[in-house]
C-alpha positions as CSV (number, residue, x, y, z in Angstrom):
1,X,143.5,110.4,90.7
2,X,141.3,110.9,93.7
3,X,137.7,112.1,93.4
4,X,137.0,112.8,97.1
5,X,138.8,115.0,99.6
6,X,138.8,115.3,103.4
7,X,139.2,118.7,105.1
8,X,140.8,118.5,108.5
9,X,141.1,121.5,110.7
10,X,142.8,121.5,114.1
11,X,143.0,117.7,114.0
12,X,139.2,117.3,113.4
13,X,137.6,116.0,110.2
14,X,135.2,118.8,109.2
15,X,134.2,117.7,105.7
16,X,134.5,114.7,103.3
17,X,133.1,115.5,99.9
18,X,133.5,114.8,96.2
19,X,135.8,117.4,94.6
20,X,133.1,118.2,92.0
21,X,130.5,118.8,94.7
22,X,132.8,121.1,96.7
23,X,133.7,123.3,93.8
24,X,130.3,123.4,92.1
25,X,127.6,123.5,94.8
26,X,129.0,125.4,97.6
27,X,130.7,128.7,96.6
28,X,130.7,131.1,93.7
29,X,133.3,133.8,93.0
30,X,131.6,136.9,91.8
31,X,133.3,139.9,90.2
32,X,131.1,142.9,89.6
33,X,132.4,146.0,87.7
34,X,130.6,149.2,88.8
35,X,130.8,152.9,88.2
36,X,131.0,153.7,91.9
37,X,132.3,150.9,94.1
38,X,132.8,153.1,97.2
39,X,129.1,153.8,97.7
40,X,127.9,150.3,96.7
41,X,127.3,147.6,99.2
42,X,125.4,144.5,98.8
43,X,123.8,143.1,101.9
44,X,122.7,139.6,101.2
45,X,122.8,136.4,103.3
46,X,125.3,134.1,101.7
47,X,128.0,136.7,101.1
48,X,131.0,135.2,102.8
49,X,133.5,137.8,101.8
50,X,133.3,141.2,100.1
51,X,136.4,143.0,98.7
52,X,136.4,146.4,96.9
53,X,139.2,147.4,94.5
54,X,139.3,150.2,91.9
55,X,136.0,149.8,90.1
56,X,135.3,146.2,91.1
57,X,133.5,144.4,93.9
58,X,134.6,140.8,94.5
59,X,132.4,138.5,96.4
60,X,132.6,134.9,97.7
61,X,129.0,133.9,97.7
62,X,127.2,130.8,99.0
63,X,123.5,130.9,98.2
64,X,120.9,130.9,95.4
65,X,122.2,132.7,92.3
66,X,118.6,134.0,91.7
67,X,118.8,135.9,95.0
68,X,122.1,137.4,94.1
69,X,120.9,138.5,90.6
70,X,117.8,140.1,92.2
71,X,120.1,142.1,94.6
72,X,122.3,143.1,91.7
73,X,119.4,144.4,89.7
74,X,119.0,147.3,92.1
75,X,122.5,148.7,91.3
76,X,124.3,149.9,88.2
77,X,126.3,146.9,87.1
78,X,128.7,147.4,84.1
79,X,130.0,143.8,84.0
80,X,129.5,140.6,85.9
81,X,131.5,137.4,86.1
82,X,130.3,134.4,88.2
83,X,132.6,131.4,88.4
84,X,133.4,128.4,90.5
85,X,136.3,128.9,92.9
86,X,139.5,126.8,92.6
87,X,139.9,123.9,95.0
88,X,142.5,125.9,96.8
89,X,140.0,128.8,97.4
90,X,137.4,126.3,98.7
91,X,140.0,124.9,101.2
92,X,140.9,128.4,102.3
93,X,137.2,129.1,102.9
94,X,136.9,126.1,105.3
95,X,140.1,127.0,107.2
96,X,139.1,130.6,107.7
97,X,135.7,129.7,109.3
């Protein structure tokens, strides 16, 4: 089994990295359950993607977790899940840039 991957976009090599590094150090998937998703917005450098649905706010975040938690402390969070994205989600992130 391989332990490194190369990401090629439009014929150009854009990244060669260990799989572990790609999934652990770069991006975090964040699911926040709130009372009022419609009026809640988090403006923080490092938020790559922000999607609202029902009572959840889903983020793709690249940055310091401490900064994210500080931003979340100003809103009414009912539940929070922070996890590493799948390798497929990491690839999609690089291809959508």
